[in-house]
C-alpha positions in Angstrom: 108.8 82.3 48.9 105.3 80.7 48.6 102.8 81.8 45.9 100.5 84.7 46.8 97.0 85.2 45.7 95.2 88.5 45.0 91.5 88.7 44.2 89.9 91.6 42.5 86.2 91.9 41.7 85.5 94.4 39.0 82.4 96.5 39.1 79.5 94.8 37.4 79.2 95.4 33.7 75.6 96.4 32.9 74.0 95.5 29.6 70.5 95.0 28.3 70.4 91.4 29.3 71.9 91.0 32.8 74.5 92.3 35.2 77.6 90.3 35.5 80.6 90.5 37.8 84.0 89.3 36.6 86.5 88.2 39.3 90.2 88.4 38.5 92.3 86.0 40.5 96.1 86.8 40.4 98.5 84.1 41.5 102.1 85.4 41.9 104.3 82.3 42.2 108.0 81.5 42.8 109.0 77.8 42.4 110.7 75.8 45.1 114.3 74.5 44.8 113.1 71.7 42.4 111.2 74.1 40.1 107.7 73.3 41.2 104.8 75.1 42.9 101.8 73.5 44.6 99.7 75.9 46.7 95.9 76.0 47.4 93.6 78.9 47.9 92.1 79.4 51.3 88.6 79.8 50.1 86.5 78.2 47.3 85.7 80.0 44.1 82.6 79.5 42.0 82.0 80.4 38.4 83.1 79.8 34.8 86.6 80.4 33.6 86.6 83.0 30.9 90.2 83.7 30.2 93.7 82.7 31.5 96.9 84.8 31.3 100.4 83.6 32.0 103.2 86.2 32.6 106.8 85.0 33.1 108.8 87.0 35.6 111.3 89.4 33.9 113.7 89.1 36.9 113.6 85.4 37.8 112.7 84.1 34.3 111.2 80.6 34.3 112.5 77.9 32.1 110.9 77.9 28.6 108.0 75.5 28.2 107.1 75.4 31.9 103.7 74.0 32.8 100.8 75.5 34.8 97.7 73.7 36.0 94.7 75.0 38.1 93.2 72.0 39.9 89.9 71.8 41.6 89.3 69.7 44.8 88.8 66.6 42.6 92.3 67.1 41.2 91.0 68.0 37.7 93.0 70.5 35.7 90.5 73.3 35.0 92.8 74.7 32.3 92.2 71.6 30.3 96.0 71.3 29.6 96.0 74.8 28.1 98.7 75.8 30.6 101.2 73.4 29.2 104.4 74.6 27.5 104.3 78.3 28.5 106.7 80.8 27.1 109.6 82.1 29.2 109.5 85.5 27.7 106.1 86.2 26.3 102.8 87.0 28.0 100.3 84.5 26.7 96.5 84.1 27.0 93.9 81.4 26.2 90.3 80.6 26.8 90.0 77.0 28.0 86.4 76.6 26.7 87.4 77.5 23.2 89.7 74.5 22.9 87.1 72.0 24.0 83.9 73.7 23.0 82.6 73.2 26.5 82.3 75.5 29.5 84.7 75.2 32.4 82.7 75.6 35.6 84.1 75.4 39.1 83.0 75.5 42.7 86.0 74.6 44.7 89.2 75.5 46.5 91.8 75.9 43.7 95.3 74.6 43.6 97.9 76.2 41.4 100.5 73.7 40.2 103.6 74.7 38.3 106.2 72.3 37.0 109.5 72.6 35.1 109.9 76.3 35.9 113.4 76.0 37.3 114.6 76.5 40.9 113.3 79.7 42.5 112.0 81.0 39.1 108.7 82.8 39.0 105.8 84.2 37.2 102.1 85.1 37.4 98.9 83.3 36.5 95.8 85.4 36.1 92.3 83.8 35.9 89.2 85.7 34.9 86.0 84.0 36.2 82.3 85.0 35.9 
């Protein structure tokens, strides 16, 4: 089963400075027979990555310490290696810009790449962008 993508745009949050819309990209993935995923979005996404969440499947549990990347059209991992060594039982989150002290901007078709998950194992990758 190939990975599926759900895109949700939350209503704008209004504050005194500006109106901002947060987009939530949800990638449901199931690895192939080798334990890998490599699937691209149909459209390009623009914005800054604010938060990343990885959720292992409770039914087809991935191998512990599986790896997730989100690549742009240049092949650069937009997660800045923060998706490496994910838990097989715990939901985990991180903010890529906090680990590097630099913003992570994108304007590209995105490719989700999962490695070492185990054959036909699954999970979910959620990306919040502004």
